[in-house]
Structure formats: C-alpha cells, structure tokens
N, CA, C and O atoms as a DFTB+ gen file, in Angstrom:
352 C
 N C O
     1  1     105.664      94.201      71.668
     2  2     104.186      92.986      72.805
     3  2     105.224      92.503      73.580
     4  3     106.436      92.304      73.666
     5  1     103.763      92.386      74.279
     6  2     104.080      91.895      76.177
     7  2     103.370      90.718      75.754
     8  3     102.380      90.635      75.027
     9  1     104.447      89.269      76.679
    10  2     103.632      88.695      76.962
    11  2     103.446      88.492      78.138
    12  3     104.144      88.988      79.023
    13  1     102.202      87.514      78.385
    14  2     101.652      87.364      79.645
    15  2     101.871      86.307      80.290
    16  3     101.420      85.307      79.733
    17  1     102.351      86.147      81.178
    18  2     102.833      84.439      81.790
    19  2     101.282      85.103      82.968
    20  3     100.934      86.058      83.663
    21  1     100.643      83.140      82.259
    22  2      99.739      82.835      83.001
    23  2     100.333      81.795      84.218
    24  3     101.467      81.379      83.982
    25  1      99.747      81.350      85.415
    26  2      99.951      80.465      86.294
    27  2      99.994      79.070      85.356
    28  3      99.724      79.076      84.155
    29  1     100.446      77.673      86.242
    30  2     100.668      76.184      85.822
    31  2      98.964      75.787      86.402
    32  3      98.229      76.424      87.156
    33  1      98.844      75.048      85.998
    34  2      97.372      75.057      86.072
    35  2      97.364      72.853      86.890
    36  3      98.500      72.542      86.529
    37  1      97.155      72.377      87.153
    38  2      96.703      71.119      87.687
    39  2      97.202      69.908      85.815
    40  3      98.011      69.063      85.431
    41  1      96.193      70.583      85.396
    42  2      96.070      69.847      83.639
    43  2      97.676      69.961      83.184
    44  3      98.303      68.942      82.896
    45  1      98.317      71.352      83.141
    46  2      99.675      71.474      82.676
    47  2     100.353      70.607      83.231
    48  3     100.986      69.825      82.522
    49  1     100.416      70.490      84.906
    50  2     101.134      69.802      85.785
    51  2     101.210      68.484      84.840
    52  3     102.195      68.173      84.170
    53  1     100.270      67.932      84.895
    54  2      99.898      66.896      84.225
    55  2     100.717      66.232      83.242
    56  3     101.463      65.253      83.217
    57  1     100.327      67.080      82.473
    58  2     101.113      66.969      81.065
    59  2     102.662      66.975      80.843
    60  3     103.284      66.419      79.937
    61  1     103.191      67.812      81.988
    62  2     104.469      67.891      82.013
    63  2     104.844      66.964      82.890
    64  3     106.065      67.021      83.032
    65  1     104.355      66.138      83.544
    66  2     104.861      64.941      84.276
    67  2     104.982      63.904      83.482
    68  3     105.887      63.087      83.651
    69  1     104.289      63.821      82.729
    70  2     104.299      62.474      81.215
    71  2     104.935      62.937      80.471
    72  3     105.624      62.095      79.896
    73  1     105.191      64.571      79.923
    74  2     106.422      64.701      79.310
    75  2     107.594      64.867      79.436
    76  3     108.352      64.634      78.494
    77  1     108.188      65.458      81.025
    78  2     109.434      64.921      81.503
    79  2     109.666      64.210      82.174
    80  3     110.816      64.165      82.611
    81  1     108.509      63.121      82.677
    82  2     109.449      62.131      83.412
    83  2     108.611      60.825      83.067
    84  3     108.842      59.835      83.762
    85  1     107.512      60.713      81.903
    86  2     107.132      59.752      81.588
    87  2     105.764      59.127      82.770
    88  3     105.460      57.938      82.865
    89  1     105.274      59.979      83.364
    90  2     104.862      60.042      84.725
    91  2     103.168      59.711      83.932
    92  3     102.844      60.735      83.331
    93  1     102.517      59.048      83.847
    94  2     101.156      59.566      83.286
    95  2      99.974      59.512      84.369
    96  3      99.698      58.340      84.625
    97  1      99.213      60.413      85.061
    98  2      98.548      60.500      86.227
    99  2      97.444      61.960      85.853
   100  3      97.773      63.096      85.512
   101  1      96.057      61.368      86.082
   102  2      94.959      62.020      85.814
   103  2      94.838      63.117      86.245
   104  3      94.503      63.099      87.430
   105  1      94.971      64.209      85.779
   106  2      94.566      65.257      86.657
   107  2      93.674      65.608      87.272
   108  3      93.671      66.775      87.663
   109  1      92.841      64.941      87.514
   110  2      91.817      65.079      88.428
   111  2      92.533      63.923      89.578
   112  3      91.742      63.807      90.513
   113  1      93.270      63.403      89.703
   114  2      93.320      62.685      90.569
   115  2      94.705      63.693      91.620
   116  3      94.785      63.665      92.848
   117  1      95.440      64.326      90.864
   118  2      96.596      65.096      90.791
   119  2      95.821      65.824      91.801
   120  3      96.319      65.862      92.927
   121  1      94.644      66.436      91.603
   122  2      94.119      67.254      92.455
   123  2      93.612      67.471      93.468
   124  3      93.564      68.431      94.237
   125  1      92.944      65.815      93.408
   126  2      92.574      65.390      94.572
   127  2      93.176      64.778      95.460
   128  3      92.669      64.120      96.368
   129  1      94.061      64.923      95.291
   130  2      95.297      64.162      96.396
   131  2      96.541      65.494      96.487
   132  3      97.705      65.343      96.859
   133  1      96.209      66.157      96.253
   134  2      97.205      68.113      95.599
   135  2      98.341      67.727      96.982
   136  3      99.304      68.493      96.977
   137  1      98.364      66.864      97.931
   138  2      99.365      67.235      99.781
   139  2      99.910      65.811      99.744
   140  3     100.579      65.398     100.692
   141  1      99.470      64.527      97.963
   142  2     100.318      63.170      98.835
   143  2     101.302      64.074      98.280
   144  3     101.059      65.207      97.866
   145  1     102.724      63.349      98.303
   146  2     104.035      62.962      97.672
   147  2     104.246      62.953      96.657
   148  3     103.710      61.931      96.228
   149  1     105.091      63.845      95.267
   150  2     105.245      63.112      94.390
   151  2     105.690      61.877      94.005
   152  3     105.765      61.396      92.875
   153  1     106.042      61.315      95.316
   154  2     106.775      59.992      94.442
   155  2     105.931      59.389      95.048
   156  3     106.555      58.384      95.389
   157  1     104.754      59.265      95.504
   158  2     104.057      58.139      94.794
   159  2     102.788      58.359      94.278
   160  3     101.701      57.856      94.563
   161  1     103.189      59.375      93.299
   162  2     102.925      59.195      92.086
   163  2     103.346      58.553      90.477
   164  3     102.784      58.302      89.412
   165  1     104.881      58.473      91.167
   166  2     105.620      57.461      90.287
   167  2     106.305      58.634      90.412
   168  3     107.362      58.004      90.422
   169  1     106.841      60.301      90.566
   170  2     107.917      61.690      89.744
   171  2     108.924      61.449      91.012
   172  3     108.625      61.262      92.192
   173  1     110.088      61.507      90.454
   174  2     111.266      61.332      90.889
   175  2     111.693      62.866      91.143
   176  3     111.093      63.801      90.613
   177  1     112.990      63.055      92.166
   178  2     113.442      64.538      92.039
   179  2     114.258      64.913      90.347
   180  3     114.611      66.065      90.097
   181  1     114.469      63.707      89.273
   182  2     114.656      63.994      88.234
   183  2     113.832      64.445      87.474
   184  3     113.918      65.531      86.902
   185  1     112.789      63.518      87.373
   186  2     111.134      64.228      87.101
   187  2     111.014      65.383      87.183
   188  3     110.814      66.032      86.156
   189  1     111.105      66.055      88.525
   190  2     110.808      67.341      89.004
   191  2     111.608      68.482      88.345
   192  3     111.244      69.561      87.876
   193  1     112.935      67.837      88.473
   194  2     113.864      69.118      87.945
   195  2     113.693      69.184      86.765
   196  3     113.724      70.352      86.378
   197  1     113.472      68.244      85.754
   198  2     112.734      68.471      84.253
   199  2     111.466      69.077      83.588
   200  3     111.218      69.473      82.449
   201  1     110.646      68.980      84.937
   202  2     109.635      70.058      84.798
   203  2     109.905      71.679      85.132
   204  3     109.338      72.581      84.515
   205  1     111.046      71.935      86.413
   206  2     111.188      73.172      86.445
   207  2     112.212      73.190      85.743
   208  3     113.139      73.462      86.507
   209  1     112.578      73.060      84.747
   210  2     112.810      73.462      83.397
   211  2     112.169      73.666      82.300
   212  3     112.009      74.692      81.638
   213  1     111.918      72.918      82.200
   214  2     110.141      73.062      80.998
   215  2     109.872      74.661      80.957
   216  3     109.811      75.494      80.053
   217  1     109.701      74.698      82.818
   218  2     108.279      75.639      82.882
   219  2     110.116      76.792      82.745
   220  3     110.067      77.394      81.673
   221  1     110.996      77.011      83.246
   222  2     111.775      77.754      83.292
   223  2     112.242      78.655      81.602
   224  3     112.486      79.862      81.604
   225  1     112.286      77.847      80.362
   226  2     112.194      77.455      79.210
   227  2     110.909      78.351      79.030
   228  3     111.069      79.568      79.120
   229  1     110.109      78.034      78.875
   230  2     108.769      77.878      78.335
   231  2     108.382      79.825      78.873
   232  3     107.586      80.624      78.378
   233  1     109.160      79.947      79.810
   234  2     108.254      81.818      80.303
   235  2     109.408      82.101      80.423
   236  3     109.438      82.662      81.519
   237  1     110.533      82.092      79.975
   238  2     112.131      82.255      80.034
   239  2     112.442      83.236      81.177
   240  3     112.638      84.431      80.955
   241  1     112.489      82.587      82.657
   242  2     112.466      83.308      83.777
   243  2     112.941      82.019      84.697
   244  3     112.298      80.970      84.658
   245  1     113.842      82.138      85.334
   246  2     114.504      81.079      86.549
   247  2     113.446      81.262      87.468
   248  3     112.872      82.321      87.721
   249  1     113.143      79.640      88.161
   250  2     111.840      79.685      89.079
   251  2     112.967      79.645      90.475
   252  3     114.186      79.476      90.455
   253  1     112.059      79.864      91.631
   254  2     113.220      80.145      93.140
   255  2     113.501      78.349      92.858
   256  3     112.891      77.430      92.311
   257  1     114.872      78.544      93.638
   258  2     115.866      77.335      93.703
   259  2     114.998      76.073      94.124
   260  3     115.156      74.936      93.679
   261  1     113.974      76.509      95.139
   262  2     113.070      75.813      95.816
   263  2     112.047      75.343      95.065
   264  3     111.100      74.916      95.727
   265  1     111.942      75.288      93.883
   266  2     110.794      74.839      92.840
   267  2     111.200      73.279      92.740
   268  3     110.262      72.485      92.794
   269  1     112.512      72.760      92.600
   270  2     112.668      71.576      92.758
   271  2     112.876      70.932      94.027
   272  3     113.321      69.793      94.167
   273  1     112.617      71.524      94.716
   274  2     112.787      70.698      96.359
   275  2     111.403      70.270      96.727
   276  3     111.374      69.197      97.330
   277  1     110.157      70.889      96.496
   278  2     108.467      70.779      96.753
   279  2     108.765      69.429      96.633
   280  3     109.620      68.803      96.007
   281  1     107.443      68.991      97.721
   282  2     107.254      67.467      97.627
   283  2     105.943      67.097      97.414
   284  3     105.440      66.048      97.818
   285  1     105.473      67.829      96.875
   286  2     103.837      67.679      96.669
   287  2     103.091      68.869      95.707
   288  3     103.171      70.097      95.732
   289  1     102.318      67.910      94.835
   290  2     101.934      69.160      93.643
   291  2     101.137      70.692      94.407
   292  3     101.129      71.658      93.644
   293  1     100.608      70.886      95.583
   294  2     100.218      71.578      96.415
   295  2     101.531      72.896      96.276
   296  3     101.689      73.931      95.628
   297  1     101.987      72.418      96.903
   298  2     103.595      73.232      97.178
   299  2     104.169      73.671      95.654
   300  3     104.206      74.868      95.365
   301  1     104.510      72.889      94.920
   302  2     105.153      73.201      93.619
   303  2     104.006      73.816      92.615
   304  3     104.375      73.972      91.451
   305  1     102.364      74.262      93.007
   306  2     101.404      74.811      92.046
   307  2     102.029      76.328      92.668
   308  3     102.465      77.190      91.905
   309  1     101.997      76.492      94.134
   310  2     101.542      77.525      94.908
   311  2     102.778      77.923      94.284
   312  3     102.705      78.282      93.109
   313  1     104.097      77.924      94.956
   314  2     105.437      78.003      94.498
   315  2     105.722      78.583      93.230
   316  3     106.359      79.590      92.922
   317  1     105.088      77.696      92.535
   318  2     105.509      78.743      90.698
   319  2     104.718      79.355      90.166
   320  3     105.069      79.974      89.162
   321  1     103.075      79.444      90.705
   322  2     102.127      79.955      90.522
   323  2     103.101      81.559      90.897
   324  3     103.632      82.240      90.019
   325  1     103.129      81.833      92.184
   326  2     103.445      82.820      92.869
   327  2     104.721      83.766      92.351
   328  3     104.916      84.947      92.065
   329  1     105.443      82.558      92.408
   330  2     106.730      83.394      91.139
   331  2     106.402      83.443      89.836
   332  3     107.146      84.252      89.282
   333  1     105.762      83.036      89.207
   334  2     105.887      83.209      87.822
   335  2     104.485      84.720      87.343
   336  3     104.280      85.199      86.228
   337  1     103.709      85.121      88.844
   338  2     102.517      86.183      88.646
   339  2     103.210      87.176      89.211
   340  3     102.848      88.260      88.753
   341  1     104.007      87.259      89.969
   342  2     104.898      88.279      90.781
   343  2     106.617      88.503      90.000
   344  3     107.616      89.220      90.071
   345  1     106.212      87.655      89.472
   346  2     108.122      88.051      88.195
   347  2     108.882      88.027      89.419
   348  3     109.680      88.963      89.453
   349  1     108.926      87.012      90.808
   350  2     110.277      86.945      90.958
   351  2     110.545      85.705      91.044
   352  3     111.710      85.334      91.188
C-alpha cells in the first residue's frame, strides 16, 4: 500500500498554526497576506518549529532545515510543498 503525499494548503497551515502555536488566523487572510512575516500573525520561531515537527511526523520524513527559518507563509508553503512532492 502506497501513501500519496500531498502538499500543504493555506487552510492546513492555518489549522497547524492554531494547533502548534495557539495562533488563530483566517485562511483567507493568510492567503491574502502570504508575503507578510509570520511574526505579524503572532507566530514565533518556536511555533513554526512545532508546525515543521507536526508535518514531519504526519508525512514520515524530514523537511529541509530551511523550513523552520522561513519568514512568511508563501516561502514556507513553497519550500515545504516542493520538498513533499519531490521527496527531497
């Protein structure tokens, strides 16, 4: 049985922000302000690290170390989704 790995959506990122860091953000706002620093949404580096850890556990593979250093949603989603879809 093969598990297909899919990318992380803006909606999933918003949910992970709530679960991992207690930061509530409307997915539409997150998408509209995709280049806004995570800090302006109230997400700090520890919260982002929690999101990275959750995604690694969920997908059974490590994400690039740069994932926890991404400063905005657009960069984070691009890096994570690129890694998940290519398996790199």
